[in-house]
C-alpha positions as CSV (number, residue, x, y, z in Angstrom):
1,X,0.0,0.0,0.0
2,X,1.4,3.4,-1.0
3,X,2.0,6.0,1.6
4,X,-0.3,9.1,0.9
5,X,1.5,12.4,0.2
6,X,1.6,14.7,3.1
7,X,0.5,18.4,2.9
8,X,3.5,19.4,5.2
9,X,6.9,17.7,5.7
10,X,7.1,15.4,8.7
11,X,10.0,16.8,10.7
12,X,11.0,15.6,14.2
13,X,12.9,18.2,16.4
14,X,14.7,16.9,19.4
15,X,15.8,20.1,21.3
16,X,18.0,18.7,24.1
17,X,19.8,20.2,27.1
18,X,23.2,19.2,25.8
19,X,22.6,18.2,22.2
20,X,19.9,18.7,19.6
21,X,19.1,16.8,16.4
22,X,16.6,17.0,13.5
23,X,15.0,14.3,11.3
24,X,12.8,14.3,8.3
25,X,10.6,11.6,6.7
26,X,11.6,11.7,3.1
27,X,9.5,10.8,-0.1
28,X,10.3,7.2,0.3
29,X,9.1,7.2,3.9
30,X,12.7,6.8,5.1
31,X,13.9,8.8,8.1
32,X,16.8,11.1,7.2
33,X,18.9,12.9,9.9
34,X,20.3,16.3,9.5
35,X,24.0,16.7,9.7
36,X,26.0,19.8,10.9
37,X,29.5,20.9,10.3
38,X,31.8,20.5,13.3
39,X,35.6,20.8,13.6
40,X,35.9,20.1,9.8
41,X,33.6,17.0,10.0
42,X,30.0,16.3,10.1
43,X,27.9,15.4,13.2
44,X,24.2,14.6,13.7
45,X,24.3,16.1,17.1
46,X,24.1,19.9,17.3
47,X,25.5,21.2,20.7
48,X,22.8,23.2,22.4
49,X,24.9,26.2,23.0
50,X,25.2,29.9,22.1
51,X,28.2,32.1,22.0
52,X,28.2,35.9,21.9
53,X,31.2,37.9,21.1
54,X,32.1,41.5,20.1
55,X,34.2,42.2,17.0
56,X,36.9,44.7,16.9
57,X,36.7,47.4,14.4
58,X,38.9,50.1,13.3
59,X,36.4,52.9,14.0
60,X,32.9,52.9,15.5
61,X,31.2,50.7,18.1
62,X,31.9,47.2,18.5
63,X,29.5,44.8,16.8
64,X,28.1,41.7,18.6
65,X,28.0,38.4,16.8
66,X,26.1,35.3,18.0
67,X,26.9,31.7,17.1
68,X,25.0,28.5,17.8
69,X,25.9,24.8,18.0
70,X,29.3,23.6,16.8
71,X,30.2,27.0,15.5
72,X,29.7,28.4,19.0
73,X,32.2,25.9,20.4
74,X,34.7,26.7,17.7
75,X,34.5,30.4,18.1
76,X,34.7,30.1,21.9
77,X,37.8,27.9,21.7
78,X,39.6,30.1,19.3
79,X,38.8,33.4,21.0
80,X,41.8,35.0,22.9
81,X,39.4,37.3,24.8
82,X,36.4,35.1,25.7
83,X,32.9,36.3,25.1
84,X,29.7,34.9,26.7
85,X,28.9,31.2,26.3
86,X,25.3,30.1,27.2
87,X,24.2,26.6,27.5
88,X,21.7,24.2,29.2
89,X,18.8,26.7,28.4
90,X,16.3,23.9,28.4
91,X,16.9,23.3,32.0
92,X,15.5,26.8,32.9
93,X,12.3,26.5,31.0
94,X,10.1,25.6,34.1
95,X,11.6,28.5,36.2
96,X,9.2,31.4,36.6
97,X,12.0,33.5,38.2
98,X,14.5,33.1,35.4
99,X,13.1,35.2,32.6
100,X,16.3,35.9,30.8
101,X,19.7,37.2,31.0
102,X,21.9,40.1,30.1
103,X,24.6,39.8,27.4
104,X,26.9,42.7,26.9
105,X,24.6,45.1,28.4
106,X,21.5,43.8,26.3
107,X,18.7,41.9,27.9
108,X,17.5,38.7,26.3
109,X,14.4,36.6,27.3
110,X,15.1,33.0,27.7
111,X,12.6,32.2,24.9
112,X,14.6,34.5,22.5
113,X,17.8,32.8,23.3
114,X,16.4,29.4,22.6
115,X,14.7,30.8,19.4
116,X,18.2,32.0,18.2
117,X,19.6,28.5,18.6
118,X,16.5,26.8,17.0
119,X,16.7,29.2,14.1
120,X,20.2,28.0,13.2
121,X,19.1,24.4,13.5
122,X,16.1,25.0,11.3
123,X,18.3,26.7,8.6
124,X,20.8,23.9,8.6
125,X,18.1,21.3,8.2
126,X,16.2,23.2,5.6
127,X,19.4,23.6,3.5
128,X,20.3,20.0,3.8
129,X,16.7,18.7,3.1
130,X,16.3,21.2,0.2
131,X,12.9,22.5,1.5
132,X,11.6,25.0,3.9
133,X,10.5,23.7,7.4
134,X,7.4,25.1,8.9
135,X,6.1,22.4,11.0
136,X,7.8,20.1,13.5
137,X,6.9,17.4,16.2
138,X,9.0,18.7,19.1
139,X,10.2,16.5,21.9
140,X,9.6,17.4,25.6
141,X,10.6,15.5,28.8
142,X,8.1,13.8,31.0
143,X,9.1,16.2,33.7
144,X,11.2,19.4,33.0
145,X,14.2,20.1,35.2
146,X,13.0,22.0,38.3
147,X,9.3,21.4,37.6
148,X,7.4,20.3,40.7
149,X,3.8,20.3,39.2
150,X,2.0,19.8,36.0
151,X,1.5,23.5,35.9
152,X,5.2,24.0,35.9
153,X,5.5,21.6,32.9
154,X,2.7,23.3,31.1
155,X,4.5,26.7,31.7
156,X,7.8,25.2,30.2
157,X,5.9,23.8,27.2
158,X,4.3,27.2,26.6
159,X,7.8,28.9,26.7
160,X,9.2,26.3,24.3
161,X,6.3,26.8,21.9
162,X,6.9,30.6,22.0
163,X,10.6,30.0,21.1
164,X,9.7,27.8,18.2
165,X,7.2,30.3,16.9
166,X,9.9,33.1,17.2
167,X,12.2,30.8,15.2
168,X,9.8,30.7,12.2
169,X,7.8,27.6,12.7
170,X,4.1,28.0,11.6
171,X,3.0,25.1,13.8
172,X,4.5,22.6,16.3
173,X,3.1,19.7,18.2
174,X,4.8,18.2,21.2
175,X,5.4,14.6,22.1
176,X,7.1,13.0,25.2
177,X,10.7,12.1,24.4
178,X,10.5,8.5,25.6
179,X,7.4,8.0,23.5
180,X,9.3,9.3,20.5
181,X,12.1,6.8,21.3
182,X,9.5,4.1,21.5
183,X,8.3,4.9,18.0
184,X,11.8,4.6,16.7
185,X,12.1,1.2,18.3
186,X,8.7,0.2,17.1
187,X,9.8,0.7,13.4
188,X,12.1,-2.3,13.8
189,X,9.3,-4.7,15.0
190,X,7.2,-7.3,13.2
191,X,5.1,-8.0,16.1
192,X,3.4,-6.1,19.1
193,X,5.2,-5.7,22.5
194,X,4.7,-4.0,25.8
195,X,7.8,-1.9,26.3
196,X,9.4,0.3,28.8
197,X,11.5,3.2,27.4
198,X,14.3,4.9,29.3
199,X,15.5,8.2,27.7
200,X,18.6,9.5,29.4
201,X,19.4,13.1,28.3
202,X,21.8,15.7,29.7
203,X,19.3,17.2,32.2
204,X,16.4,14.7,32.6
205,X,15.9,10.9,32.8
206,X,12.4,10.0,31.4
207,X,10.4,6.7,31.3
208,X,7.4,5.6,29.4
209,X,5.5,2.3,29.5
210,X,3.5,1.6,26.4
211,X,2.3,-0.8,23.7
212,X,3.8,-0.6,20.3
213,X,4.0,-2.6,17.1
214,X,2.5,-3.1,13.7
215,X,-1.1,-3.8,14.9
216,X,-1.0,-0.7,17.0
217,X,0.0,1.4,14.0
218,X,-2.4,-0.3,11.8
219,X,-5.5,0.3,14.0
220,X,-4.2,3.7,15.0
221,X,-2.4,4.7,18.3
222,X,-4.8,5.6,21.2
223,X,-4.3,7.0,24.6
224,X,-4.9,3.6,26.1
225,X,-1.5,2.4,24.5
226,X,0.4,4.7,26.8
227,X,0.2,3.2,30.2
228,X,2.2,5.6,32.1
229,X,5.1,8.2,32.2
230,X,7.7,9.0,34.8
231,X,10.8,11.3,35.0
232,X,13.5,12.9,37.2
233,X,15.4,16.0,36.6
234,X,18.9,14.6,36.5
235,X,21.0,12.6,34.1
236,X,24.3,12.9,32.3
237,X,25.1,16.5,33.6
238,X,24.6,15.3,37.2
239,X,27.0,12.4,36.7
240,X,29.6,14.8,35.3
241,X,29.2,17.1,38.2
242,X,29.8,14.3,40.6
243,X,33.1,13.4,38.9
244,X,34.3,17.0,39.1
245,X,33.3,17.4,42.8
246,X,34.7,14.0,43.9
247,X,37.8,13.7,41.7
248,X,38.9,16.9,39.9
249,X,38.2,19.5,42.7
250,X,40.3,17.9,45.4
251,X,43.2,17.7,42.9
252,X,42.8,21.5,42.5
253,X,42.8,22.2,46.2
254,X,39.1,21.8,47.4
255,X,40.2,19.7,50.3
256,X,43.4,21.8,50.9
257,X,44.0,23.9,54.0
258,X,45.8,27.2,54.6
259,X,47.5,28.7,57.6
260,X,46.0,32.1,58.7
261,X,46.7,33.8,62.0
262,X,48.0,30.5,63.5
263,X,44.8,28.8,62.4
264,X,44.2,26.1,59.8
265,X,41.3,27.0,57.5
266,X,40.1,25.9,54.1
267,X,42.4,27.4,51.4
268,X,39.8,28.4,48.9
269,X,36.0,29.2,49.3
270,X,33.8,26.3,48.3
271,X,31.7,28.5,45.8
272,X,34.7,28.7,43.5
273,X,34.8,24.9,43.1
274,X,31.0,24.8,42.6
275,X,31.6,26.7,39.4
276,X,33.8,24.0,38.0
277,X,30.9,21.5,37.9
278,X,29.5,23.2,34.8
279,X,32.2,24.0,32.3
280,X,30.7,27.2,31.0
281,X,30.6,28.6,34.5
282,X,34.5,28.7,34.7
283,X,34.4,32.0,32.6
284,X,32.5,33.7,35.5
285,X,35.6,33.2,37.7
286,X,37.9,35.2,35.5
287,X,37.4,38.3,37.6
288,X,40.0,40.5,39.5
289,X,38.3,39.5,42.8
290,X,38.7,35.8,42.3
291,X,42.3,36.3,41.1
292,X,43.2,38.1,44.4
293,X,41.4,35.5,46.4
294,X,43.5,32.7,44.7
295,X,46.7,34.6,44.9
296,X,46.3,35.1,48.6
297,X,45.3,31.5,49.0
298,X,48.3,30.1,47.1
299,X,50.6,32.1,49.5
300,X,49.0,30.7,52.7
301,X,48.2,27.2,51.3
302,X,49.7,24.0,52.7
303,X,49.5,22.7,49.1
304,X,50.3,25.6,46.9
305,X,50.8,23.6,43.8
306,X,47.2,22.6,43.8
307,X,46.0,26.2,44.1
308,X,48.3,27.2,41.3
309,X,46.7,24.4,39.0
310,X,43.3,26.0,39.8
311,X,44.6,29.4,38.9
312,X,46.0,28.1,35.6
313,X,42.6,26.4,34.8
314,X,40.8,29.6,35.4
315,X,43.2,32.0,33.7
316,X,43.4,29.9,30.6
317,X,39.6,29.2,30.7
318,X,40.0,25.5,30.2
319,X,36.5,24.5,31.4
320,X,35.4,22.9,28.0
321,X,38.7,20.8,27.9
322,X,38.4,19.8,31.5
323,X,34.8,18.5,30.9
324,X,35.8,16.8,27.7
325,X,38.3,14.8,29.8
326,X,35.4,14.1,32.3
327,X,33.3,12.8,29.4
328,X,36.1,10.6,28.2
329,X,36.6,9.1,31.7
330,X,32.8,8.3,32.0
331,X,33.0,6.6,28.6
332,X,36.1,4.5,29.5
333,X,34.5,3.5,32.8
334,X,31.4,2.3,30.8
335,X,33.7,-0.1,28.9
336,X,36.2,-1.0,31.7
337,X,36.2,-1.5,35.5
338,X,39.2,0.8,35.8
339,X,40.3,3.9,33.9
340,X,42.6,6.9,34.2
341,X,41.5,10.4,34.4
342,X,43.9,12.5,32.3
343,X,44.1,16.3,31.9
344,X,46.9,18.6,31.0
345,X,46.9,22.3,30.1
346,X,49.9,22.0,27.7
347,X,51.5,19.0,26.0
348,X,55.1,20.5,26.3
349,X,55.2,22.4,29.5
350,X,52.2,21.5,31.6
351,X,51.5,23.4,34.9
352,X,48.4,21.1,35.2
353,X,49.1,17.5,34.9
354,X,46.5,15.3,36.4
355,X,46.8,11.5,36.0
356,X,44.3,9.9,38.5
357,X,43.3,6.2,38.5
358,X,39.6,5.6,39.0
359,X,37.6,2.5,39.4
360,X,34.0,2.0,38.3
361,X,33.1,1.1,41.7
362,X,34.2,4.6,43.0
363,X,32.3,6.3,40.2
364,X,29.1,4.4,41.1
365,X,29.5,5.4,44.8
366,X,29.6,9.0,43.7
367,X,26.4,8.8,41.8
368,X,24.6,6.4,44.2
369,X,22.0,9.0,45.2
370,X,21.2,9.7,41.5
371,X,20.8,6.1,40.8
372,X,18.4,5.7,43.7
373,X,16.3,8.5,42.2
374,X,16.2,6.8,38.9
375,X,15.3,3.4,40.6
376,X,12.6,5.0,42.6
377,X,11.2,6.6,39.4
378,X,11.1,3.3,37.5
379,X,9.6,1.4,40.4
380,X,6.8,4.1,40.9
381,X,6.0,3.9,37.2
382,X,5.4,0.2,37.4
383,X,3.4,0.6,40.6
384,X,1.1,3.4,39.4
385,X,0.7,1.6,36.0
386,X,-0.4,-1.7,37.6
387,X,2.2,-3.6,35.4
388,X,4.3,-6.4,36.8
389,X,8.0,-6.2,35.6
390,X,7.5,-9.8,34.2
391,X,4.8,-8.5,31.8
392,X,7.2,-6.0,30.0
393,X,8.4,-7.7,26.8
394,X,11.4,-5.3,26.2
395,X,13.2,-2.4,27.7
396,X,14.6,0.1,25.2
397,X,17.3,2.4,26.6
398,X,18.6,5.6,24.8
399,X,20.7,8.6,25.5
400,X,24.3,8.9,26.5
401,X,23.9,7.8,30.1
402,X,22.3,4.5,29.1
403,X,25.7,3.2,28.5
404,X,26.7,3.6,32.2
405,X,26.7,0.0,33.6
406,X,25.3,1.1,36.9
407,X,22.3,2.6,35.0
408,X,21.8,-0.6,33.0
409,X,21.9,-2.7,36.1
410,X,18.8,-1.0,37.3
411,X,16.9,-2.5,34.4
412,X,18.7,-5.8,34.2
413,X,17.8,-6.4,37.9
414,X,14.2,-5.9,37.3
415,X,13.6,-7.2,33.8
416,X,16.6,-9.5,33.0
417,X,19.5,-8.7,30.7
418,X,17.9,-10.6,27.7
419,X,15.1,-8.1,27.5
420,X,17.3,-5.0,27.3
421,X,17.7,-3.3,24.0
422,X,19.5,-0.2,22.7
423,X,20.7,1.5,19.6
424,X,21.1,5.0,18.0
425,X,21.4,6.3,21.5
426,X,21.9,9.9,20.4
427,X,19.4,10.2,17.6
428,X,16.6,7.8,18.3
429,X,14.4,10.6,19.8
430,X,14.6,12.7,16.7
431,X,14.0,9.6,14.5
432,X,10.8,8.7,16.5
433,X,9.7,12.4,16.5
434,X,9.7,12.4,12.7
435,X,7.7,9.1,12.7
436,X,5.2,10.7,15.1
437,X,5.0,13.8,12.9
438,X,4.1,11.6,9.9
439,X,1.4,9.9,12.1
440,X,0.0,13.2,13.2
441,X,0.0,14.7,9.6
442,X,-1.9,11.6,8.4
443,X,-4.5,12.1,11.1
444,X,-5.4,15.6,9.9
445,X,-5.6,14.5,6.1
């Protein structure tokens, strides 16, 4: 049976806390993912960041330029005098108090910042797909970061809708991100299944329990097919922060003392180390006040070399490189029970040279409270849905943190290893959103 021609293009738009991606159902009903230039290569993941900088001119006022995605990262790393880097915007959508921020003296609404990023994504995708994009099925988490009530989630969705409208979209629909991932998995099935989806992003971990398969598609998806949703506002970013707090910060003096007036006191205020846990916050520490605090701390410190390493990290604005090393460690610990965290500021004459062995067991102890939150969410979903774990046919895990062995064990313990599936961990949501967009458009034909 031939697929009917759709009046609009079926586009899935996965706007993520850390990465975003876009997918299209082409004329042959195949899913095509947009690619974006990054460091001379192509990537299907668009970093969800903005970078603002001033250009120097021979005469007249400075001009401000804004870059999004991979281009933002490249300009940030190449700049001798750093501008303003903004990321994790999705994490603030549910906050009624955070309405925006000031960049170089100009006030920007949060919705406008997100719209600026989405505009670039839309232009890249439209150019690659050779057609304008006016409609999209947009992913949303089950529970937005910071949301405590359904009203908070509705508020976040309304702000996200406003951003997409400002970016030039004529119409958008929203779908739960784990439901979208379920649609991507469903496209591989030749039979119906009851599945649990676990979608682990940068800011949220989301779960859906639903029935999928060819019979479901054939008769038409209904609300009864979705048995329940659950989510918690933590995932990959929280794991990274634990590594910085437990491993990196102590190597840079967070546990070090200093002698002051015959007293032994902490060498450096704790709030300075808190800024290391999100790499783009490191730029906020490049102030004269912080420099004076650290100079004084280095003189009085019992371990001055650690404070000097912290000073170098801040002066050279190495937050991005530091967190890339954190990501690499997390990746290696997902494959091996032991790994070495390695970070140097210079290959030839390093003033920071961290080589720290880490075991998977140590890492798992650092994220234990996060794992308990995820476990509690999964168990609560099963209980409220009235579904016994033995009745679930498959568990499909997607997102970067789904590779973490301790995360996978949560599901293996409850459902058995043989029922766990994965694949296309970084693009399955966009893939599924495009499929849901096609379903939605057929509904309105």
